[in-house]
All heavy atoms as an XYZ file, in Angstrom:
724
protein
N      -7.288     30.864     23.133
C      -6.255     30.574     22.182
C      -6.905     29.996     20.922
O      -7.836     29.218     20.987
C      -5.269     29.583     22.784
C      -4.088     29.335     21.901
S      -2.594     28.977     22.816
C      -2.706     27.243     23.008
N      -6.399     30.383     19.766
C      -6.997     29.913     18.525
C      -6.455     28.538     18.149
O      -5.357     28.155     18.511
C      -6.745     30.910     17.403
O      -5.375     31.028     17.160
N      -7.255     27.825     17.401
C      -6.880     26.491     16.944
C      -6.162     26.591     15.602
O      -6.277     27.602     14.908
C      -8.130     25.618     16.771
O      -8.923     26.178     15.713
C      -8.944     25.541     18.051
N      -5.438     25.547     15.210
C      -4.817     25.568     13.879
C      -5.845     25.767     12.766
O      -5.591     26.474     11.804
C      -4.152     24.201     13.781
C      -3.871     23.817     15.188
C      -5.032     24.372     15.982
N      -7.029     25.174     12.891
C      -8.058     25.343     11.864
C      -8.503     26.795     11.789
O      -8.717     27.317     10.689
C      -9.263     24.440     12.124
C     -10.298     24.563     11.020
C     -11.418     23.571     11.140
O     -11.278     22.537     11.774
N     -12.546     23.873     10.531
N      -8.621     27.474     12.926
C      -9.008     28.887     12.922
C      -7.949     29.723     12.214
O      -8.276     30.656     11.469
C      -9.226     29.385     14.347
N      -6.685     29.399     12.431
C      -5.604     30.126     11.761
C      -5.654     29.894     10.253
O      -5.490     30.835      9.471
C      -4.256     29.698     12.319
N      -5.884     28.661      9.822
C      -5.984     28.360      8.394
C      -7.193     29.058      7.774
O      -7.126     29.562      6.657
C      -6.090     26.851      8.169
C      -4.847     26.027      8.465
C      -5.170     24.540      8.375
C      -3.719     26.393      7.513
N      -8.294     29.087      8.503
C      -9.500     29.716      7.986
C      -9.324     31.227      7.845
O      -9.895     31.843      6.955
C     -10.703     29.395      8.873
C     -12.013     29.628      8.154
O     -12.101     29.298      6.950
O     -12.942     30.156      8.777
N      -8.508     31.823      8.694
C      -8.279     33.267      8.662
C      -7.195     33.681      7.664
O      -7.018     34.870      7.399
C      -7.908     33.760     10.058
N      -6.485     32.743      7.090
C      -5.394     33.051      6.151
C      -5.924     33.797      4.932
O      -7.032     33.552      4.466
C      -4.686     31.770      5.716
N      -5.103     34.694      4.406
C      -5.483     35.460      3.213
C      -5.399     34.610      1.949
O      -6.075     34.890      0.962
C      -4.591     36.686      3.082
N      -4.585     33.579      1.956
C      -4.429     32.700      0.792
C      -5.476     31.599      0.814
O      -5.856     31.100      1.873
C      -3.040     32.056      0.795
O      -2.049     33.034      0.657
N      -5.908     31.206     -0.363
C      -6.862     30.115     -0.502
C      -6.186     28.805     -0.113
O      -5.112     28.476     -0.613
C      -7.337     30.049     -1.955
O      -8.149     28.927     -2.169
N      -6.830     28.041      0.768
C      -6.284     26.772      1.232
C      -7.355     25.691      1.102
O      -8.489     25.870      1.543
C      -5.820     26.855      2.700
C      -4.735     27.924      2.858
C      -5.336     25.489      3.200
C      -4.385     28.226      4.301
N      -6.970     24.576      0.480
C      -7.820     23.395      0.389
C      -7.059     22.226      0.989
O      -5.853     22.127      0.804
C      -8.079     22.995     -1.064
C      -9.147     23.683     -1.778
S      -9.486     22.878     -3.384
C      -7.906     22.867     -4.179
N      -7.762     21.365      1.647
C      -7.187     20.109      2.104
C      -7.881     19.004      1.322
O      -9.108     18.909      1.317
C      -7.359     19.920      3.627
C      -6.610     21.024      4.369
C      -6.870     18.535      4.056
C      -6.803     21.018      5.871
N      -7.056     18.196      0.638
C      -7.563     17.110     -0.198
C      -7.163     15.768      0.385
O      -6.139     15.661      1.057
C      -6.985     17.202     -1.618
C      -7.115     18.520     -2.352
C      -6.429     18.429     -3.713
C      -8.561     18.917     -2.508
N      -7.944     14.741      0.075
C      -7.519     13.394      0.419
C      -6.657     12.857     -0.722
O      -6.424     13.541     -1.713
C      -8.716     12.487      0.742
C      -9.634     12.226     -0.440
O      -9.240     12.463     -1.609
O     -10.763     11.766     -0.202
N      -6.159     11.644     -0.590
C      -5.251     11.068     -1.596
C      -5.937     10.818     -2.942
O      -5.279     10.633     -3.951
C      -4.641      9.753     -1.089
C      -3.622      9.937     -0.001
C      -2.316     10.441     -0.611
N      -1.363     10.793      0.413
C      -0.241     10.153      0.630
N       0.077      9.129     -0.109
N       0.567     10.546      1.579
N      -7.247     10.822     -2.966
C      -7.970     10.649     -4.220
C      -8.287     11.998     -4.871
O      -8.940     12.051     -5.908
C      -9.272      9.866     -3.998
C      -9.057      8.387     -3.724
C      -8.467      8.129     -2.342
O      -8.884      8.717     -1.354
N      -7.474      7.260     -2.270
N      -7.829     13.097     -4.258
C      -8.043     14.426     -4.816
C      -9.384     15.045     -4.464
O      -9.775     16.060     -5.027
N     -10.090     14.438     -3.500
C     -11.383     14.978     -3.065
C     -11.163     16.041     -1.998
O     -10.303     15.901     -1.125
C     -12.276     13.872     -2.531
C     -12.696     12.870     -3.597
C     -13.608     11.813     -3.016
N     -12.930     11.117     -1.917
C     -12.646      9.836     -1.894
N     -12.983      9.057     -2.902
N     -12.040      9.293     -0.863
N     -11.966     17.073     -2.041
C     -11.859     18.175     -1.082
C     -12.388     17.720      0.276
O     -13.529     17.272      0.403
C     -12.628     19.408     -1.578
C     -12.032     19.885     -2.905
C     -12.610     20.525     -0.529
C     -12.834     20.969     -3.614
N     -11.544     17.835      1.299
C     -11.941     17.504      2.664
C     -12.293     18.770      3.447
O     -13.135     18.743      4.340
C     -10.811     16.760      3.372
N     -11.654     19.892      3.094
C     -11.868     21.155      3.803
C     -11.293     22.286      2.961
O     -10.356     22.068      2.182
C     -11.170     21.105      5.170
C     -11.363     22.348      5.987
C     -12.420     22.628      6.809
C     -10.487     23.479      6.065
N     -12.248     23.867      7.373
C     -11.061     24.411      6.937
C      -9.276     23.785      5.460
C     -10.470     25.628      7.235
C      -8.673     24.999      5.752
C      -9.271     25.904      6.637
N     -11.836     23.474      3.100
C     -11.290     24.670      2.456
C     -11.583     25.872      3.346
O     -12.547     25.863      4.121
C     -11.906     24.866      1.076
N     -10.741     26.896      3.221
C     -10.917     28.070      4.079
C     -11.783     29.138      3.399
O     -12.223     28.993      2.266
C      -9.560     28.634      4.516
C      -8.774     29.264      3.377
O      -9.114     29.149      2.213
N      -7.693     29.924      3.738
N     -12.018     30.231      4.143
C     -12.859     31.323      3.635
C     -12.267     31.975      2.390
O     -13.000     32.403      1.496
C     -13.088     32.377      4.715
C     -14.080     31.894      5.775
C     -14.297     32.959      6.796
N     -13.183     32.860      7.758
C     -12.996     33.654      8.777
N     -13.800     34.658      8.987
N     -11.997     33.478      9.597
N     -10.940     32.062      2.299
C     -10.316     32.665      1.118
C     -10.621     31.836     -0.133
O     -10.794     32.385     -1.220
C      -8.812     32.810      1.324
N     -10.698     30.519      0.016
C     -11.091     29.654     -1.097
C     -12.496     30.014     -1.557
O     -12.758     30.153     -2.755
C     -11.019     28.186     -0.671
C     -11.605     27.228     -1.673
C     -10.834     26.742     -2.721
C     -12.922     26.809     -1.574
C     -11.371     25.855     -3.647
C     -13.469     25.931     -2.489
C     -12.690     25.454     -3.535
N     -13.412     30.175     -0.611
C     -14.791     30.545     -0.930
C     -14.846     31.888     -1.644
O     -15.532     32.038     -2.647
C     -15.643     30.585      0.355
O     -15.677     29.274      0.915
C     -17.056     31.038      0.076
N     -14.087     32.850     -1.147
C     -14.056     34.171     -1.766
C     -13.490     34.113     -3.172
O     -14.032     34.715     -4.104
C     -13.217     35.145     -0.904
O     -13.802     35.221      0.407
C     -13.154     36.528     -1.520
N     -12.414     33.374     -3.362
C     -11.758     33.277     -4.668
C     -12.609     32.526     -5.685
O     -12.736     32.957     -6.832
C     -10.401     32.586     -4.524
C      -9.627     32.319     -5.820
C      -9.233     33.631     -6.502
C      -8.396     31.480     -5.522
N     -13.190     31.421     -5.276
C     -13.860     30.538     -6.234
C     -15.375     30.735     -6.334
O     -15.969     30.355     -7.338
C     -13.627     29.064     -5.870
O     -14.287     28.767     -4.634
C     -12.135     28.751     -5.796
N     -15.991     31.265     -5.294
C     -17.447     31.395     -5.278
C     -18.154     30.151     -4.796
O     -19.375     30.117     -4.671
N     -17.409     29.082     -4.512
C     -18.000     27.837     -4.014
C     -18.033     27.845     -2.496
O     -17.051     28.211     -1.853
C     -17.176     26.615     -4.454
C     -17.310     26.266     -5.894
C     -16.325     26.617     -6.795
C     -18.429     25.586     -6.353
C     -16.434     26.286     -8.133
C     -18.555     25.259     -7.696
C     -17.556     25.615     -8.586
N     -19.146     27.441     -1.928
C     -19.237     27.256     -0.485
C     -18.678     25.887     -0.125
O     -18.725     24.950     -0.931
C     -20.694     27.368     -0.003
C     -21.252     28.744     -0.157
C     -22.122     29.038     -1.193
C     -20.882     29.761      0.714
C     -22.627     30.309     -1.347
C     -21.378     31.039      0.563
C     -22.259     31.318     -0.471
N     -18.160     25.762      1.073
C     -17.560     24.508      1.521
C     -18.536     23.346      1.360
O     -18.163     22.265      0.912
C     -17.096     24.641      2.980
C     -16.351     23.464      3.571
C     -15.095     23.160      2.766
C     -15.984     23.751      5.016
N     -19.799     23.584      1.689
C     -20.804     22.525      1.611
C     -20.971     21.995      0.187
O     -21.385     20.855     -0.019
C     -22.154     23.034      2.125
C     -22.145     23.441      3.586
C     -21.572     24.851      3.815
O     -21.476     25.656      2.859
O     -21.200     25.134      4.958
N     -20.667     22.815     -0.812
C     -20.793     22.403     -2.212
C     -19.609     21.579     -2.688
O     -19.677     20.959     -3.748
C     -20.888     23.637     -3.125
C     -22.098     24.496     -2.893
C     -22.032     25.743     -3.738
O     -21.263     26.666     -3.390
O     -22.748     25.792     -4.767
N     -18.522     21.619     -1.942
C     -17.287     21.026     -2.445
C     -16.800     19.808     -1.681
O     -16.126     18.964     -2.260
C     -16.157     22.076     -2.438
O     -15.912     22.498     -1.095
C     -16.508     23.275     -3.297
N     -17.098     19.696     -0.399
C     -16.567     18.596      0.401
C     -16.987     17.255     -0.196
O     -18.149     17.042     -0.540
C     -17.022     18.700      1.877
C     -16.699     17.426      2.653
C     -16.371     19.894      2.544
N     -15.983     16.394     -0.378
C     -16.215     15.072     -0.929
C     -16.151     15.013     -2.445
O     -16.153     13.934     -3.019
N     -16.059     16.167     -3.086
C     -15.986     16.208     -4.551
C     -14.540     16.348     -5.001
O     -13.715     16.930     -4.310
C     -16.820     17.367     -5.096
C     -18.311     17.169     -4.818
C     -19.158     18.256     -5.393
N     -18.996     18.347     -6.837
C     -19.276     19.450     -7.532
N     -19.737     20.529     -6.919
N     -19.105     19.478     -8.838
N     -14.241     15.849     -6.182
C     -12.897     15.944     -6.744
C     -12.580     17.405     -7.048
O     -13.356     18.087     -7.717
C     -12.821     15.102     -8.018
C     -11.455     15.146     -8.635
O     -11.118     16.100     -9.318
N     -10.673     14.114     -8.385
N     -11.442     17.892     -6.553
C     -11.063     19.295     -6.720
C     -10.952     19.680     -8.189
O     -11.363     20.770     -8.585
C      -9.749     19.577     -5.997
N     -10.392     18.796     -9.006
C     -10.247     19.087    -10.430
C     -11.573     19.240    -11.139
O     -11.706     20.028    -12.073
N     -12.578     18.507    -10.690
C     -13.897     18.614    -11.299
C     -14.631     19.852    -10.803
O     -15.302     20.526    -11.572
C     -14.713     17.362    -11.012
C     -14.166     16.140    -11.710
C     -14.838     14.863    -11.262
O     -15.405     14.776    -10.182
N     -14.767     13.853    -12.112
N     -14.498     20.162     -9.523
C     -15.152     21.353     -8.973
C     -14.616     22.600     -9.668
O     -15.375     23.449    -10.131
C     -14.944     21.462     -7.449
C     -15.402     22.814     -6.922
C     -15.660     20.332     -6.722
N     -13.294     22.712     -9.747
C     -12.664     23.901    -10.315
C     -12.465     23.781    -11.819
O     -11.954     24.697    -12.447
C     -11.321     24.159     -9.626
C     -11.443     24.409     -8.124
C     -10.062     24.483     -7.496
C     -12.240     25.673     -7.836
N     -12.880     22.645    -12.382
C     -12.758     22.378    -13.815
C     -11.356     22.704    -14.307
O     -11.164     23.453    -15.267
C     -13.828     23.128    -14.592
C     -15.222     22.638    -14.264
C     -16.258     23.290    -15.107
N     -16.126     24.731    -15.170
C     -16.976     25.597    -14.649
N     -18.032     25.158    -14.024
N     -16.795     26.882    -14.756
N     -10.393     22.152    -13.609
C      -8.995     22.301    -14.018
C      -8.867     21.699    -15.400
O      -9.370     20.628    -15.660
C      -8.056     21.576    -13.024
C      -6.618     21.630    -13.499
C      -8.189     22.184    -11.640
N      -8.210     22.356    -16.272
C      -8.052     21.843    -17.622
C      -7.325     22.838    -18.488
O      -6.933     22.545    -19.605
N      -7.174     24.045    -17.971
C      -6.461     25.060    -18.714
C      -4.973     25.023    -18.403
O      -4.199     25.738    -19.003
C      -7.040     26.446    -18.396
C      -8.520     26.617    -18.748
C      -9.026     27.970    -18.290
C      -8.747     26.445    -20.245
N      -4.600     24.157    -17.477
C      -3.181     23.977    -17.149
C      -2.575     23.007    -18.160
O      -3.277     22.239    -18.804
C      -3.031     23.426    -15.740
N      -1.275     23.037    -18.251
C      -0.603     22.113    -19.164
C      -0.759     20.680    -18.663
O      -0.921     20.442    -17.464
C       0.877     22.460    -19.277
O       1.549     22.134    -18.075
N      -0.709     19.747    -19.593
C      -0.770     18.329    -19.218
C       0.371     17.978    -18.273
O       0.187     17.205    -17.331
C      -0.712     17.436    -20.452
C      -2.012     17.456    -21.250
O      -3.054     17.866    -20.696
O      -1.976     17.063    -22.424
N       1.548     18.569    -18.518
C       2.703     18.279    -17.660
C       2.443     18.732    -16.230
O       2.763     18.010    -15.278
C       3.960     18.962    -18.214
N       1.847     19.913    -16.060
C       1.554     20.413    -14.710
C       0.535     19.521    -14.019
O       0.695     19.162    -12.851
C       1.057     21.855    -14.760
N      -0.508     19.143    -14.734
C      -1.542     18.287    -14.141
C      -0.998     16.906    -13.805
O      -1.322     16.344    -12.754
C      -2.747     18.177    -15.081
C      -3.534     19.462    -15.284
C      -4.633     19.246    -16.313
C      -4.099     19.976    -13.977
N      -0.167     16.365    -14.685
C       0.428     15.057    -14.413
C       1.339     15.100    -13.201
O       1.310     14.200    -12.359
C       1.194     14.542    -15.637
C       0.265     14.098    -16.744
O      -0.902     13.804    -16.509
N       0.780     14.079    -17.956
N       2.156     16.144    -13.087
C       3.071     16.221    -11.944
C       2.298     16.442    -10.649
O       2.663     15.904     -9.606
C       4.145     17.296    -12.146
O       3.584     18.585    -12.165
N       1.201     17.208    -10.712
C       0.363     17.393     -9.525
C      -0.258     16.064     -9.109
O      -0.232     15.693     -7.935
C      -0.721     18.434     -9.781
C      -1.760     18.628     -8.683
C      -1.106     18.982     -7.349
C      -2.767     19.688     -9.088
N      -0.800     15.318    -10.067
C      -1.402     14.023     -9.759
C      -0.364     13.074     -9.153
O      -0.640     12.391     -8.159
C      -2.022     13.407    -11.015
C      -2.571     12.043    -10.778
N      -3.730     11.827    -10.068
C      -2.105     10.817    -11.127
C      -3.953     10.528     -9.998
N      -2.985      9.898    -10.636
N       0.814     13.027     -9.748
C       1.879     12.163     -9.227
C       2.241     12.550     -7.795
O       2.507     11.691     -6.959
C       3.102     12.228    -10.132
C       2.896     11.524    -11.451
C       4.036     11.756    -12.438
O       5.084     12.318    -12.047
O       3.877     11.371    -13.606
N       2.253     13.839     -7.515
C       2.566     14.313     -6.166
C       1.502     13.856     -5.172
O       1.821     13.401     -4.080
C       2.671     15.836     -6.158
S       2.887     16.523     -4.512
N       0.244     13.983     -5.551
C      -0.844     13.577     -4.657
C      -0.707     12.100     -4.311
O      -0.810     11.701     -3.151
C      -2.219     13.876     -5.289
C      -2.448     15.394     -5.343
C      -3.346     13.186     -4.518
C      -3.648     15.805     -6.167
N      -0.445     11.288     -5.313
C      -0.313      9.842     -5.107
C       0.924      9.513     -4.270
O       0.876      8.684     -3.371
C      -0.282      9.103     -6.464
C       0.064      7.647     -6.288
C      -1.621      9.260     -7.175
N       2.051     10.179     -4.561
C       3.321      9.861     -3.902
C       3.481     10.518     -2.537
O       4.313     10.089     -1.742
C       4.491     10.272     -4.803
N       2.707     11.561     -2.264
C       2.825     12.238     -0.980
C       3.991     13.212     -0.914
O       4.630     13.343      0.121
N       4.261     13.910     -1.998
C       5.373     14.865     -2.013
C       4.844     16.304     -2.023
O       3.662     16.531     -1.810
C       6.267     14.603     -3.225
S       5.414     14.830     -4.796
N       5.705     17.274     -2.298
C       5.320     18.675     -2.379
C       5.428     19.127     -3.829
O       6.404     18.832     -4.513
C       6.225     19.536     -1.486
O       6.066     19.088     -0.136
C       5.854     21.001     -1.557
N       4.421     19.867     -4.293
C       4.342     20.326     -5.675
C       4.071     21.825     -5.700
O       3.304     22.339     -4.882
C       3.214     19.594     -6.373
C       2.947     20.030     -7.786
C       3.543     19.544     -8.908
C       2.027     21.024     -8.224
N       3.044     20.177    -10.014
C       2.109     21.098     -9.623
C       1.142     21.871     -7.569
C       1.338     21.969    -10.385
C       0.389     22.751     -8.313
C       0.487     22.793     -9.706
N       4.677     22.525     -6.636
C       4.393     23.939     -6.887
C       4.271     24.128     -8.390
O       5.103     23.620     -9.153
C       5.508     24.847     -6.346
O       5.652     24.614     -4.946
C       5.190     26.314     -6.573
N       3.244     24.845     -8.818
C       3.063     25.087    -10.238
C       1.939     26.069    -10.495
O       1.241     26.495     -9.573
N       1.772     26.431    -11.750
C       0.738     27.387    -12.143
C      -0.468     26.634    -12.687
O      -0.329     25.741    -13.528
C       1.287     28.331    -13.204
C       0.322     29.424    -13.589
C       0.929     30.420    -14.540
O       1.823     31.181    -14.111
O       0.518     30.434    -15.710
N      -1.640     27.013    -12.201
C      -2.887     26.418    -12.660
C      -3.879     27.521    -13.000
O      -3.919     28.549    -12.323
C      -3.516     25.538    -11.573
C      -2.745     24.307    -11.131
C      -3.412     23.689     -9.909
C      -2.676     23.303    -12.260
N      -4.673     27.312    -14.021
C      -5.788     28.195    -14.319
C      -7.051     27.386    -14.065
O      -7.224     26.299    -14.623
C      -5.743     28.701    -15.763
O      -4.517     29.413    -15.954
C      -6.912     29.637    -16.056
N      -7.898     27.905    -13.202
C      -9.103     27.208    -12.767
C     -10.333     28.056    -13.080
O     -10.221     29.220    -13.453
C      -9.055     26.944    -11.264
C      -7.942     26.027    -10.877
O      -7.700     25.022    -11.524
N      -7.238     26.348     -9.813
N     -11.486     27.470    -12.869
C     -12.758     28.161    -13.076
C     -13.450     28.434    -11.744
O     -13.482     27.555    -10.878
C     -13.700     27.306    -13.922
C     -13.269     27.161    -15.336
N     -12.378     26.201    -15.749
C     -13.598     27.870    -16.430
C     -12.186     26.312    -17.049
N     -12.914     27.317    -17.491
N     -14.016     29.624    -11.632
C     -14.868     29.946    -10.487
C     -16.264     29.354    -10.732
O     -16.588     28.914    -11.829
C     -14.986     31.459    -10.324
C     -13.713     32.129     -9.916
C     -13.933     33.649     -9.750
N     -12.707     34.284     -9.336
C     -11.785     34.772    -10.173
N     -11.969     34.704    -11.485
N     -10.696     35.328     -9.701
N     -17.073     29.397     -9.714
C     -18.439     28.884     -9.816
C     -19.203     29.586    -10.931
O     -19.992     28.967    -11.638
C     -19.158     29.066     -8.474
C     -20.542     28.473     -8.440
C     -21.141     28.630     -7.063
C     -22.546     28.075     -7.025
N     -23.105     28.187     -5.666
N     -18.949     30.891    -11.131
C     -19.659     31.653    -12.158
C     -19.105     31.425    -13.570
O     -19.575     32.011    -14.537
C     -19.680     33.140    -11.829
C     -18.300     33.809    -11.889
O     -17.315     33.175    -12.325
O     -18.212     34.984    -11.474
N     -18.056     30.586    -13.697
C     -17.489     30.276    -14.996
C     -16.285     31.112    -15.374
O     -15.572     30.777    -16.322
N     -16.040     32.210    -14.668
C     -14.852     33.015    -14.961
C     -13.604     32.243    -14.538
O     -13.679     31.294    -13.763
C     -14.925     34.367    -14.254
O     -14.928     34.201    -12.843
N     -12.460     32.637    -15.070
C     -11.225     31.918    -14.775
C     -10.297     32.748    -13.894
O     -10.401     33.973    -13.839
C     -10.472     31.533    -16.058
O     -10.149     32.717    -16.785
C     -11.299     30.599    -16.920
N      -9.409     32.061    -13.219
C      -8.348     32.705    -12.448
C      -7.110     31.829    -12.538
O      -7.197     30.616    -12.664
C      -8.755     32.936    -10.983
C      -8.996     31.677    -10.194
C      -8.000     31.142     -9.392
C     -10.227     31.033    -10.238
C      -8.216     29.980     -8.654
C     -10.461     29.874     -9.498
C      -9.451     29.353     -8.705
N      -5.968     32.487    -12.535
C      -4.693     31.776    -12.577
C      -4.027     31.937    -11.228
O      -4.053     33.027    -10.640
C      -3.793     32.330    -13.692
O      -4.481     32.162    -14.934
C      -2.465     31.598    -13.761
N      -3.471     30.862    -10.737
C      -2.831     30.899     -9.424
C      -1.537     30.105     -9.449
O      -1.361     29.215    -10.276
C      -3.753     30.316     -8.358
C      -4.061     28.841     -8.584
C      -4.915     28.236     -7.501
O      -4.876     28.701     -6.358
O      -5.637     27.283     -7.816
N      -0.670     30.459     -8.566
C       0.494     29.631     -8.277
C       0.053     28.735     -7.127
O      -0.232     29.215     -6.038
C       1.737     30.461     -7.874
C       2.109     31.426     -8.993
C       2.889     29.539     -7.501
C       2.526     30.759    -10.295
N      -0.056     27.468     -7.413
C      -0.531     26.521     -6.407
C       0.639     25.785     -5.771
O       1.677     25.577     -6.391
N       0.453     25.438     -4.538
C       1.442     24.635     -3.822
C       0.665     23.533     -3.121
O      -0.275     23.786     -2.396
C       2.199     25.481     -2.822
C       3.253     24.688     -2.069
C       4.193     25.637     -1.341
N       5.191     24.921     -0.611
C       6.361     24.527     -1.110
N       6.634     24.783     -2.368
N       7.229     23.881     -0.378
N       1.080     22.320     -3.374
C       0.428     21.167     -2.757
C       1.459     20.427     -1.915
O       2.516     20.063     -2.395
C      -0.121     20.240     -3.833
N       1.121     20.259     -0.665
C       1.940     19.450      0.224
C       1.113     18.220      0.523
O       0.107     18.289      1.222
C       2.267     20.220      1.495
O       3.085     19.442      2.325
N       1.505     17.112     -0.032
C       0.698     15.890     -0.016
C       1.360     14.857      0.892
O       2.161     14.054      0.436
C       0.551     15.349     -1.428
S      -0.022     16.585     -2.593
N       1.027     14.914      2.139
C       1.627     13.966      3.083
C       0.562     13.252      3.846
O      -0.479     13.618      4.078
C       2.553     14.699      4.032
C       3.684     15.312      3.250
C       4.870     15.612      4.125
N       6.019     15.867      3.305
C       6.367     17.076      2.887
N       5.674     18.116      3.216
N       7.431     17.233      2.153
């Protein structure tokens, strides 16, 4: 029988697990494929710094930060950077509990 982590790792969508300070605790294979970053390069680092979030609106970033701190659910559009410097836009969903 597969574990929940195996199911998350096999998901087609990019999944990151962050701590309350916004540091990456875990990410699945789809995250690696999308961003070009290996898990070993990202664990313990701030997600916003790794992905160089900054092309999103201030309102989106502020609401995401507030969600992380408050432990709520957030959905919004973010444009991030891959390891090679290219950009990608995604609809992100954060469940911060």
